[in-house]
C-alpha positions as CSV (number, residue, x, y, z in Angstrom):
1,M,-106.0,-44.8,-3.0
2,R,-108.2,-45.7,-5.9
3,M,-107.2,-48.7,-8.0
4,K,-109.5,-48.6,-10.9
5,R,-109.8,-45.7,-13.3
6,T,-113.1,-44.9,-14.9
7,A,-114.3,-43.2,-18.1
8,Y,-115.3,-40.4,-15.8
9,D,-111.7,-40.0,-14.6
10,L,-110.5,-40.0,-18.2
11,T,-113.1,-37.4,-19.1
12,K,-112.1,-35.2,-16.1
13,T,-108.4,-35.5,-17.0
14,A,-109.1,-34.5,-20.6
15,M,-111.2,-31.6,-19.4
16,M,-108.5,-30.5,-17.0
17,L,-105.9,-30.5,-19.9
18,A,-108.2,-28.4,-22.0
19,L,-108.7,-26.0,-19.0
20,A,-105.0,-25.8,-18.4
21,L,-104.4,-24.8,-22.0
22,I,-107.2,-22.3,-21.9
23,L,-106.0,-20.7,-18.7
24,S,-102.4,-20.5,-20.1
25,I,-103.7,-18.7,-23.1
26,V,-106.0,-16.4,-21.1
27,E,-103.1,-15.6,-18.7
28,A,-100.8,-14.7,-21.6
29,W,-103.4,-12.4,-23.1
30,L,-104.7,-10.7,-19.9
31,L,-101.4,-10.4,-18.1
32,P,-98.7,-9.5,-20.6
33,R,-95.1,-9.8,-19.4
34,G,-94.0,-6.8,-17.5
35,I,-97.4,-6.0,-15.9
36,L,-96.6,-7.8,-12.7
37,P,-93.8,-6.3,-10.5
38,I,-91.4,-9.2,-10.9
39,P,-90.0,-9.8,-14.4
40,G,-91.0,-13.1,-15.9
41,F,-93.4,-13.9,-13.0
42,K,-96.9,-15.3,-13.9
43,L,-99.7,-16.3,-11.6
44,G,-99.8,-19.8,-13.0
45,L,-103.5,-20.1,-13.5
46,A,-103.1,-23.4,-15.4
47,N,-102.0,-24.9,-12.1
48,V,-105.7,-24.8,-11.1
49,A,-106.2,-27.7,-13.6
50,I,-103.2,-29.6,-12.4
51,L,-104.3,-29.4,-8.7
52,V,-107.8,-30.3,-9.5
53,T,-106.5,-33.3,-11.4
54,L,-104.2,-34.3,-8.6
55,Y,-107.0,-34.2,-6.0
56,S,-109.9,-35.5,-8.1
57,V,-108.3,-38.1,-10.3
58,G,-104.7,-39.0,-9.4
59,R,-101.0,-38.3,-9.5
60,K,-100.2,-39.9,-12.9
61,E,-103.0,-38.0,-14.5
62,A,-101.9,-34.7,-12.9
63,L,-98.4,-35.3,-14.3
64,A,-99.8,-36.0,-17.7
65,V,-101.7,-32.7,-17.6
66,A,-98.6,-30.8,-16.5
67,I,-96.4,-32.3,-19.2
68,L,-99.0,-32.3,-22.0
69,R,-99.8,-28.6,-21.4
70,S,-96.2,-27.7,-21.9
71,V,-95.9,-29.8,-25.0
72,V,-99.1,-28.4,-26.6
73,I,-98.1,-24.8,-25.8
74,L,-94.7,-25.5,-27.5
75,A,-96.4,-27.1,-30.5
76,F,-98.7,-24.2,-31.0
77,G,-96.2,-21.4,-31.1
78,G,-94.2,-21.6,-28.0
79,N,-90.4,-21.6,-27.9
80,V,-87.9,-24.1,-26.7
81,I,-86.6,-21.9,-23.8
82,G,-90.2,-21.2,-22.6
83,F,-90.9,-25.0,-22.9
84,M,-87.9,-25.7,-20.7
85,F,-89.0,-23.3,-18.0
86,S,-92.6,-24.6,-18.2
87,L,-91.6,-28.3,-18.2
88,L,-89.0,-28.3,-15.4
89,G,-91.1,-25.9,-13.3
90,G,-94.2,-28.0,-13.8
91,V,-92.6,-31.3,-13.1
92,S,-90.9,-29.9,-10.0
93,A,-94.2,-28.5,-8.7
94,W,-96.0,-31.8,-9.5
95,A,-93.4,-33.8,-7.6
96,T,-93.7,-31.6,-4.5
97,M,-97.5,-31.4,-4.6
98,S,-97.8,-35.2,-5.1
99,L,-95.7,-35.8,-2.0
100,L,-97.5,-33.3,0.1
101,S,-101.1,-34.1,-1.0
102,D,-101.2,-37.3,0.9
103,M,-100.1,-35.7,4.2
104,E,-103.1,-35.2,6.5
105,H,-101.7,-32.1,8.1
106,V,-101.0,-30.3,4.8
107,S,-104.0,-28.4,3.4
108,I,-104.5,-27.7,-0.3
109,Y,-103.2,-24.2,0.4
110,G,-99.9,-25.7,1.7
111,V,-99.7,-28.1,-1.2
112,S,-100.3,-25.4,-3.8
113,M,-97.9,-22.9,-2.1
114,A,-95.1,-25.4,-1.9
115,G,-95.7,-26.5,-5.5
116,A,-95.6,-22.9,-6.6
117,A,-92.3,-22.3,-4.7
118,T,-90.8,-25.4,-6.1
119,H,-91.9,-24.4,-9.6
120,A,-89.9,-21.2,-9.1
121,V,-86.8,-23.1,-8.0
122,G,-87.1,-25.3,-11.1
123,Q,-87.3,-22.2,-13.3
124,I,-84.2,-20.7,-11.6
125,L,-82.4,-24.0,-12.4
126,V,-83.4,-23.5,-16.1
127,A,-82.3,-19.9,-15.9
128,I,-78.9,-21.0,-14.6
129,F,-78.6,-23.4,-17.5
130,V,-79.7,-20.9,-20.1
131,T,-77.7,-17.9,-18.9
132,K,-74.7,-20.0,-17.9
133,T,-74.3,-18.1,-14.7
134,V,-75.4,-18.7,-11.1
135,Y,-76.0,-15.1,-10.4
136,V,-79.7,-15.5,-11.2
137,I,-80.0,-17.3,-7.8
138,G,-80.2,-13.8,-6.3
139,Y,-83.6,-13.5,-7.9
140,M,-84.9,-16.7,-6.2
141,P,-86.1,-15.2,-2.9
142,Y,-88.4,-12.7,-4.7
143,L,-89.7,-15.3,-7.1
144,V,-90.3,-17.9,-4.4
145,L,-92.1,-15.3,-2.2
146,A,-94.3,-14.1,-5.1
147,S,-94.9,-17.7,-6.2
148,S,-96.1,-18.6,-2.7
149,F,-98.7,-15.9,-2.7
150,A,-99.8,-17.0,-6.2
151,G,-100.0,-20.6,-4.9
152,A,-102.4,-19.5,-2.2
153,F,-104.5,-17.8,-4.8
154,I,-104.5,-20.9,-7.0
155,A,-105.6,-23.0,-4.0
156,F,-108.4,-20.6,-3.4
157,L,-109.6,-21.1,-7.0
158,T,-109.1,-24.8,-6.9
159,I,-111.0,-25.8,-3.8
160,P,-114.6,-25.1,-5.1
161,V,-113.8,-27.0,-8.4
162,V,-112.6,-30.1,-6.5
163,K,-115.6,-30.0,-4.2
164,A,-118.0,-29.7,-7.2
165,L,-116.3,-32.6,-9.1
166,D,-116.4,-34.7,-6.0
167,H,-120.1,-33.9,-5.6
168,I,-120.8,-34.8,-9.2
169,G,-118.8,-38.0,-8.9
170,N,-120.7,-39.1,-5.8
171,E,-124.0,-38.5,-7.6
172,M,-122.9,-40.6,-10.5
173,I,-122.0,-43.5,-8.2
174,Q,-125.4,-43.6,-6.5
């Protein structure tokens, strides 16, 4: 584990926050609600930035990106309910991905898929709170399954970015 953070790490974290915001906006524009077969389901493209931050900078920075993305989206026109879904889902996913990312036998695909599934569980918990009924749990298997496929897609997009950033970082050190 790295002990000292550099200006390069801070720059990467800021870039990943900007990327997370951009991907959130692009996803909202390109995939309006109702276009995917599961109501309320989104691919979670912003999670590319969170995974990249987790693997190329660190846990705390990835958490900062996850939280700040939710806060900024709320500040620029989001709503409190959407913020609750985003924040609890994002923090749940981050916790799972942080735990699994250090395990040698768990690939980035496994980390991303588990994070996506946990994000769905976090969102179901918010839905229970908002709707004041536990019946929304019946929706969980579909949401977790769809989220797992989305997590695999997010990992596929993340891997080349992490490799490129590692390559650039290694060149800067030499």
